[in-house]
C-alpha positions as a Python dict, from the first residue, in 0.01 Angstrom:
ca = {
    (1, 'M'): (0, 0, 0),
    (2, 'T'): (115, 360, -55),
    (3, 'Q'): (421, 481, 131),
    (4, 'E'): (381, 827, 283),
    (5, 'I'): (655, 1063, 175),
    (6, 'P'): (793, 1289, 449),
    (7, 'P'): (756, 1662, 390),
    (8, 'F'): (1063, 1855, 282),
    (9, 'H'): (1181, 2192, 414),
    (10, 'L'): (1325, 2463, 192),
    (11, 'A'): (1447, 2805, 303),
    (12, 'F'): (1488, 3070, 33),
    (13, 'P'): (1569, 3442, 12),
    (14, 'V'): (1314, 3716, -59),
    (15, 'T'): (1336, 4094, -69),
    (16, 'D'): (976, 4175, 31),
    (17, 'L'): (792, 3962, 288),
    (18, 'E'): (446, 4112, 225),
    (19, 'A'): (467, 4067, -154),
    (20, 'T'): (589, 3712, -89),
    (21, 'R'): (300, 3647, 151),
    (22, 'H'): (51, 3772, -108),
    (23, 'F'): (201, 3558, -385),
    (24, 'F'): (220, 3234, -186),
    (25, 'V'): (-121, 3274, -18),
    (26, 'E'): (-333, 3445, -284),
    (27, 'V'): (-171, 3310, -603),
    (28, 'L'): (-43, 2964, -502),
    (29, 'G'): (-300, 2894, -228),
    (30, 'C'): (-54, 2828, 57),
    (31, 'R'): (-137, 2863, 424),
    (32, 'V'): (88, 3075, 649),
    (33, 'G'): (252, 2890, 936),
    (34, 'R'): (485, 3047, 1188),
    (35, 'E'): (641, 3383, 1119),
    (36, 'H'): (877, 3631, 1276),
    (37, 'G'): (1001, 3974, 1171),
    (38, 'R'): (1239, 3848, 898),
    (39, 'W'): (1082, 3517, 791),
    (40, 'I'): (752, 3343, 711),
    (41, 'D'): (675, 2970, 692),
    (42, 'F'): (433, 2855, 421),
    (43, 'D'): (248, 2524, 396),
    (44, 'F'): (328, 2430, 34),
    (45, 'Q'): (95, 2130, -4),
    (46, 'G'): (229, 1980, 319),
    (47, 'H'): (590, 2091, 269),
    (48, 'Q'): (750, 2369, 471),
    (49, 'L'): (885, 2668, 279),
    (50, 'T'): (1054, 2943, 477),
    (51, 'A'): (1094, 3281, 310),
    (52, 'H'): (1385, 3472, 467),
    (53, 'L'): (1414, 3847, 418),
    (54, 'C'): (1741, 3960, 262),
    (55, 'E'): (1854, 4294, 125),
    (56, 'Q'): (1932, 4170, -227),
    (57, 'M'): (1886, 3856, -428),
    (58, 'P'): (2184, 3655, -549),
    (59, 'N'): (2251, 3665, -923),
    (60, 'L'): (2158, 3312, -1030),
    (61, 'P'): (2238, 3138, -1358),
    (62, 'T'): (1971, 3030, -1608),
    (63, 'N'): (1947, 2751, -1865),
    (64, 'R'): (1736, 2719, -2177),
    (65, 'V'): (1427, 2503, -2134),
    (66, 'D'): (1193, 2474, -2430),
    (67, 'G'): (1348, 2786, -2581),
    (68, 'K'): (1312, 3007, -2271),
    (69, 'R'): (1559, 3105, -1998),
    (70, 'V'): (1463, 2955, -1661),
    (71, 'P'): (1654, 2971, -1332),
    (72, 'V'): (1883, 2675, -1274),
    (73, 'M'): (1802, 2698, -904),
    (74, 'H'): (1428, 2657, -862),
    (75, 'F'): (1180, 2460, -657),
    (76, 'G'): (826, 2341, -701),
    (77, 'L'): (577, 2060, -679),
    (78, 'V'): (490, 1747, -870),
    (79, 'L'): (112, 1750, -870),
    (80, 'D'): (-147, 1499, -985),
    (81, 'W'): (-243, 1558, -1350),
    (82, 'E'): (-586, 1702, -1260),
    (83, 'Q'): (-439, 1920, -983),
    (84, 'W'): (-184, 2060, -1228),
    (85, 'Q'): (-454, 2139, -1484),
    (86, 'A'): (-661, 2320, -1219),
    (87, 'M'): (-357, 2513, -1091),
    (88, 'A'): (-249, 2610, -1445),
    (89, 'A'): (-602, 2732, -1524),
    (90, 'S'): (-619, 2926, -1195),
    (91, 'L'): (-281, 3092, -1258),
    (92, 'Q'): (-379, 3183, -1615),
    (93, 'A'): (-712, 3328, -1494),
    (94, 'A'): (-524, 3532, -1232),
    (95, 'G'): (-298, 3678, -1502),
    (96, 'A'): (21, 3511, -1378),
    (97, 'K'): (335, 3603, -1571),
    (98, 'F'): (496, 3276, -1676),
    (99, 'L'): (862, 3221, -1756),
    (100, 'L'): (742, 2910, -1934),
    (101, 'P'): (365, 2889, -1990),
    (102, 'P'): (169, 2572, -1913),
    (103, 'H'): (247, 2304, -2173),
    (104, 'I'): (339, 1937, -2222),
    (105, 'R'): (708, 1848, -2249),
    (106, 'F'): (845, 1528, -2402),
    (107, 'R'): (506, 1444, -2553),
    (108, 'G'): (484, 1072, -2634),
    (109, 'Q'): (823, 1000, -2472),
    (110, 'V'): (940, 857, -2142),
    (111, 'G'): (914, 1144, -1897),
    (112, 'E'): (618, 1315, -2067),
    (113, 'Q'): (506, 1585, -1828),
    (114, 'A'): (289, 1891, -1791),
    (115, 'T'): (496, 2185, -1671),
    (116, 'L'): (500, 2558, -1610),
    (117, 'F'): (754, 2800, -1463),
    (118, 'L'): (695, 3130, -1290),
    (119, 'R'): (880, 3359, -1048),
    (120, 'D'): (780, 3481, -706),
    (121, 'P'): (799, 3859, -641),
    (122, 'S'): (1169, 3830, -548),
    (123, 'G'): (1257, 3638, -864),
    (124, 'N'): (1279, 3284, -724),
    (125, 'G'): (1197, 3023, -987),
    (126, 'I'): (903, 2794, -922),
    (127, 'E'): (811, 2495, -1137),
    (128, 'L'): (483, 2310, -1113),
    (129, 'K'): (472, 1982, -1303),
    (130, 'A'): (267, 1666, -1333),
    (131, 'F'): (298, 1320, -1481),
    (132, 'R'): (2, 1107, -1581),
    (133, 'S'): (149, 852, -1337),
    (134, 'H'): (387, 936, -1052),
    (135, 'Q'): (575, 618, -1149),
    (136, 'Q'): (707, 816, -1448),
    (137, 'L'): (884, 1067, -1220),
    (138, 'F'): (1219, 883, -1240),
    (139, 'A'): (1155, 670, -1551),
    (140, 'R'): (1444, 631, -1795),
    (141, 'E'): (1470, 530, -2157),
    (142, 'I'): (1562, 164, -2206),
    (143, 'S'): (1861, 140, -2438),
}
């Protein structure tokens, strides 16, 4: 029996609502929910993202991941392996600019995962990842 996971809500800053709408709808395939003059809700595979208009983005720190600088603060989805492959192919075909291009991390190790990083038009970091089994999401090495 599979337990249904409740959707999460995440509010995040953006500097251009229309560019954000285009990115989340046309690039990531989200549906628009409610909206008002300074915010838009997006259906992010059943999760509620709310983009809030702000005048400037905060200066956020980055860390090295696989030799590239990625935002420490980021959000994303853990997709099924096939969904991730389809999304990665779709983003590549659309000419997405990746911070970290689609690849496999930790190959042959606990935690092996497919991952990619990109930014929305305001610079927010987004990671899409997949495990061959969702049971690997929190797996740890046995010492």
